[in-house]
N, C-alpha and C positions, 0 to 999 in steps of 0.2 A: 383856171381855180381847181376843179377835181381832182388834178395831177397835183397841184401844189399840196391839197389836205392829204391825198395819200402820200405823196414823199414824205410830209411830215409826222406821218403816221408810221409808216415803215421806220424812219428814223427811230423813232420814241420805242420802238418794239425790239429792235437790232441795240439798240441803248441798255436795256433790261435785258438783255442778252449773251450778258459779257462772262465769261468765262469765270467759273469759281473755283479754279484750281489754280492756285501759285505755282510758281518752280523757283527753286535755290539749286544750285548747283557746288559742291564741295570736292575740290579736287583735294584728296589725303596726300599726295608727295608734295603739294606746297607748303599747306597747313600744317602744324605742329602739335599732333595727334599723340600722344604717346598710348601707345595701346596696353601696356602694361600698369596702368594707373588708374584704368578703369576697374569699378568696382560692380557686378552683377549686380548684388542683393541691394544698389541703392538705383537699380536704374528704374527709370520711368516706365521702362515696357521689357520687365520682368517676366510678361506673360509670353513675349518671342523668344526672349533668350531660354528658357524653360522648355518653350516646345521644341528648340532647334539643337539641346544641347543633350536631352535624352540620345539622340545618336551619335555614333561613333562619327567624329570628323573631326579635318582637317585646321590643325591651331592658327593654320590664318587664317583662314576663314571665320572661324569662332572669335579673333582679333578684331577683323570688319564687321563682324554684327554686334560686336560690343558697341563699335563706334556710331552704328544704326540705333541700337537702344539707350543710349547713352545722348543721342544728340537733344538739343533743346533747340527746338523750332525756335523759339522765341527770340532767342539772340540774332535771328536771321532778320536781313535787310528787309525782307519783303513778309514780314510777318506782322499784322494790325489786329490788334487787341479787338478791335470792334466788329470785324469783319470774321459772318459765321463762314468759312471757306475750308478747305484740303489745302496742303500744300504739298507738292510733289516734288521732293529731296534725293538729285543726280550726283552720288560719290563715284569718284573713282579713285584706282588706285593702281597704275601701272596698265595691267590689260583686262582688269577687276571690274566692272560696272555693276552697279546695286542702284536700283532705283527704289525709294521705300517714298508712302504718301503717310500724311500726318494729318490728325484733325488740329484745331483749334489750339486744342489744349494740351497738344504733344503727347499724343496715342499713337501709338504705330497701327495703321490700315491693314497695310498691306507691302508685301517687299517683292519685288523681282532681283533676283540677283544671278549674275554669271561669271563663274570664276575660271580661269585660265591657269595651266601647268601649277597643280596642287597635287599632293598627296592624297592617293587613293586609301581611307579606309583599312587596316591590314586584315579583316577579317574578310572585307570584299576583294580585295588583291590575293590573298590566298586561294579562296573560291576560283577568282577569276582564271590566275595560273593552272592549276588543278583541272580547269575544264579544258584548257586552250595551251597542251604540253607542246613545246617549242616555239612557242609565239612568247614577245616580251610586249613588255609595257611603255608603248613609244609619249603619247599625250595623256593627259586625263581634264575632262573640263567638267564642270559642276552646273546645274541651275536648279538652284530652290525658289520656288513661289510661296509665301506664307501670308494665307491672309487670319486675319483676328477670329477667334475662336471655331480655327478649322485648322487639322493637322497640317503642318507644311511640308510641301513634297520637293523632295531630294531626288534628281535625277542624275547619273553619271553617264558620261558620253567619254571611252576608251578607246583610243586607238592602240593597237597591239600591231605588231611587225614580227615577220620572220622570211629574214630574208628583204627579198622586192617586193613580197606580198605583204600587202596591210589590210586589216580590217578593224570595222569599227564596231564594236559593243558598246548597247546603251540599260543599266543596269538602275533600277527604280529602290533606291534604301529605303 
């Protein structure tokens, strides 16, 4: 009997410890998102766009960030209006991966973004080439960490080639 009661109590506690975070996955390769039709001024998450747009950044990244800023979690199948939970949405486009966390009202709380094969901003690329004569830029990766009410952290990882030699340089934008 004692085991039975302890088992019921254990099951009761595990039922109350359900995850408070739902996940939605959005593949931008298969969905019909028009990047050019999105208006930053009307974005629900205009704070996110403003914090990122102050920095010179690739147009490809800006277009994908517009999708994050204008995504309406309320249109997702996992959305529950009466549930006080957060929602993690995983955006993919080719090799680019973006994870965004929204609250139940659709406000963006944070995002982790990983981009591959993008253009390095002109200011950064010209400084990098001047500091590394004889080297050419082979690949550029970009990682962006955004948290609400905190400045976004942008880190570029650049692979440089010089014949058979390779080196990696990290740049904090």
